[in-house]
C-alpha positions as CSV (number, residue, x, y, z in Angstrom):
1,M,138.0,79.8,124.3
2,K,135.8,78.5,121.3
3,T,132.9,80.6,122.4
4,L,135.0,83.9,122.6
5,V,136.2,83.2,119.0
6,K,132.9,82.8,117.8
7,I,131.8,86.1,119.5
8,A,134.7,88.0,118.1
9,F,134.0,86.6,114.5
10,V,130.4,87.9,114.9
11,I,131.6,91.4,115.9
12,C,133.8,91.4,113.0
13,I,131.2,90.5,110.4
14,A,128.8,93.2,112.1
15,F,131.3,96.0,112.0
16,S,132.4,95.0,108.4
17,A,128.5,95.0,107.2
18,Q,128.0,98.2,109.0
19,S,131.1,99.7,107.4
20,C,129.9,98.4,103.9
21,L,126.5,100.1,104.4
22,K,127.9,103.3,105.5
23,R,130.2,103.2,102.4
24,Y,127.1,102.4,100.2
25,Y,125.2,105.2,101.2
26,L,127.9,107.6,100.8
27,L,128.2,106.8,97.3
28,F,124.6,106.0,96.3
29,D,122.5,107.9,99.1
30,P,119.2,108.6,97.4
31,Y,118.4,111.4,100.3
32,E,122.0,113.0,100.1
33,H,120.1,116.4,98.8
34,D,117.2,116.2,101.2
35,H,119.3,118.4,103.7
36,H,118.9,121.2,101.1
37,T,116.4,124.1,102.0
38,P,113.9,124.0,99.2
39,E,112.5,127.3,97.7
40,L,109.0,127.8,98.6
41,S,107.8,128.6,95.2
42,E,109.0,125.1,94.3
43,L,106.1,123.6,96.6
44,Y,103.2,125.6,95.5
45,G,100.7,123.8,93.1
46,L,99.5,120.3,92.7
47,W,100.9,117.2,93.9
48,V,99.1,114.1,92.7
49,G,99.5,110.7,94.6
50,E,100.8,107.6,92.5
51,D,97.3,106.1,92.2
52,G,96.3,109.4,90.1
53,Q,93.2,110.2,92.4
54,S,94.4,111.5,95.5
55,Y,96.3,114.9,95.7
56,I,97.4,117.8,97.8
57,R,97.3,121.5,96.6
58,L,99.6,124.1,98.5
59,N,98.8,127.5,97.7
60,E,101.1,130.7,98.0
61,D,98.8,131.9,100.6
62,G,99.5,129.2,103.2
63,T,96.2,127.4,102.4
64,C,95.8,123.5,101.2
65,I,93.4,121.1,100.2
66,V,94.0,117.6,100.8
67,K,91.9,115.3,98.5
68,N,91.0,111.3,98.3
69,V,94.5,110.6,100.1
70,R,94.4,107.2,101.7
71,A,94.7,107.1,105.4
72,Y,96.2,103.6,105.6
73,I,98.0,101.5,103.1
74,E,99.1,97.7,103.1
75,D,102.9,97.0,103.6
76,M,104.2,95.6,100.2
77,A,106.4,93.2,102.1
78,P,106.6,89.9,100.0
79,D,105.8,87.8,102.9
80,E,102.1,87.4,103.6
81,R,102.6,86.7,107.3
82,F,104.0,89.9,108.0
83,K,101.5,92.3,106.1
84,E,100.4,95.2,108.0
85,M,98.4,98.3,107.6
86,Y,100.5,101.6,107.8
87,M,99.7,105.1,108.1
88,T,100.3,106.8,104.6
89,L,101.2,110.3,105.9
90,G,102.9,111.2,109.4
91,Y,100.3,112.5,112.0
92,Y,100.2,114.3,115.0
93,A,96.7,114.3,117.2
94,Y,96.0,117.1,119.5
95,G,93.0,117.3,122.1
96,V,90.7,114.7,122.1
97,A,90.7,113.2,118.3
98,P,89.4,109.6,118.4
99,S,88.0,109.9,114.8
100,I,91.7,109.8,113.4
101,H,91.8,106.0,113.8
102,D,88.3,105.4,112.1
103,T,89.5,107.8,109.0
104,T,90.0,105.9,105.8
105,V,90.8,108.9,103.6
106,W,92.1,112.4,104.4
107,D,89.8,115.1,102.7
108,F,90.0,118.7,104.1
109,Q,90.6,122.1,103.4
110,G,93.3,123.9,105.7
111,Y,96.8,125.3,106.1
112,W,100.2,124.2,105.2
113,K,103.6,125.2,106.2
114,M,107.2,123.9,105.2
115,E,109.2,123.0,108.4
116,S,112.8,121.8,109.2
117,Y,113.2,119.2,111.6
118,S,116.3,117.4,113.1
119,S,117.0,113.5,113.3
120,R,120.5,112.2,114.4
121,D,121.6,115.9,114.2
122,T,120.9,116.3,110.7
123,L,118.4,118.9,109.2
124,W,115.5,117.6,107.3
125,Y,112.5,119.4,105.6
126,R,108.6,118.4,105.7
127,I,105.4,119.7,105.0
128,S,102.9,120.0,107.8
129,M,99.2,120.3,106.8
130,G,96.0,120.4,109.0
131,P,92.5,121.7,109.0
132,N,93.4,124.2,111.7
133,P,96.3,126.9,111.4
134,I,98.7,125.1,114.0
135,F,101.7,123.0,112.8
136,A,103.9,120.1,113.9
137,S,106.6,122.6,115.0
138,D,103.8,124.7,117.0
139,L,102.4,121.7,118.5
140,K,105.7,120.4,119.8
141,K,106.5,123.7,121.5
142,L,103.2,124.0,123.1
143,K,103.4,120.2,124.5
144,G,106.9,121.1,125.7
145,L,105.4,123.8,127.7
146,N,102.3,121.8,129.0
147,N,100.7,125.1,129.9
148,H,97.3,126.3,129.7
149,D,97.9,127.3,125.9
150,Y,98.3,123.5,125.0
151,K,95.4,122.3,127.1
152,S,92.9,124.7,125.8
153,I,93.7,124.3,122.2
154,E,91.0,122.8,119.8
155,D,90.7,119.2,119.0
156,G,92.6,118.2,115.5
157,Y,95.4,116.7,113.7
158,I,98.3,117.6,111.5
159,L,99.6,115.6,108.6
160,T,103.2,115.5,107.4
161,A,105.0,114.7,104.1
162,L,108.8,114.5,103.9
163,I,110.3,116.6,100.9
164,H,112.7,114.7,98.7
165,N,115.1,116.6,96.4
166,K,117.3,115.8,93.2
167,K,120.2,117.3,91.6
168,E,120.4,117.8,88.0
169,K,123.0,120.0,86.3
170,D,124.2,121.2,89.5
171,K,120.8,122.3,90.5
172,I,119.1,120.9,93.3
173,S,115.1,121.1,93.4
174,V,112.2,119.4,95.0
175,C,110.9,116.1,93.1
176,C,108.4,114.7,95.5
177,L,106.7,114.6,98.6
178,Y,106.7,111.4,100.4
179,T,106.5,109.2,103.5
180,N,108.0,105.9,104.2
181,I,105.6,102.9,104.5
182,G,106.4,100.1,106.9
183,D,109.8,98.8,107.3
184,L,112.3,101.3,106.2
185,D,114.7,98.6,105.0
186,T,111.9,97.6,102.2
187,G,112.2,101.1,100.9
188,N,108.3,101.3,100.3
189,E,107.3,104.9,99.9
190,Y,103.9,106.9,99.4
191,I,104.7,109.5,96.8
192,F,103.0,112.7,95.4
193,L,104.6,114.0,92.4
194,P,104.2,117.7,90.9
195,R,101.7,118.1,88.2
196,K,102.0,121.0,85.8
197,E,98.4,122.8,85.5
């Protein structure tokens, strides 16, 4: 009987904590505006990493330049025992691309596209970039078909960065490109901010 009471107590605490967490995100969710479709014109231009040396340039004609972007970053968790290296930008490899694992810095001229994707039945937006004119959504379709088109495409990779929006004076606009680094609970992000030219 005591065991059943303990289990019931733990379940109540778990549901209470989950309810509090949901309530917190309803009130203070920093990503609540990230479901808004960005204007493409907001994405054109230079996006500079927090280190001031790395950057992503998104051109109106669909071309891009990715320069000095570190491929990996150490997780910033305070506990030394759990430090790990994580990819800075999400990536997809296609064909045979073993060099990706040896890459320390992303440096290329290529192509970009804004894409929507769903997670937990919610629509989000990201930038898909790569040295070849193929994007994350194209790759997903081709891989799903598992046909000759997928098997015959050239070796390559696609990098992705999420789009983060902010709301000021009833206007929603893009404020940065980012990826999550390491454990989502720590809130560590690799961020690119727009720079006026």
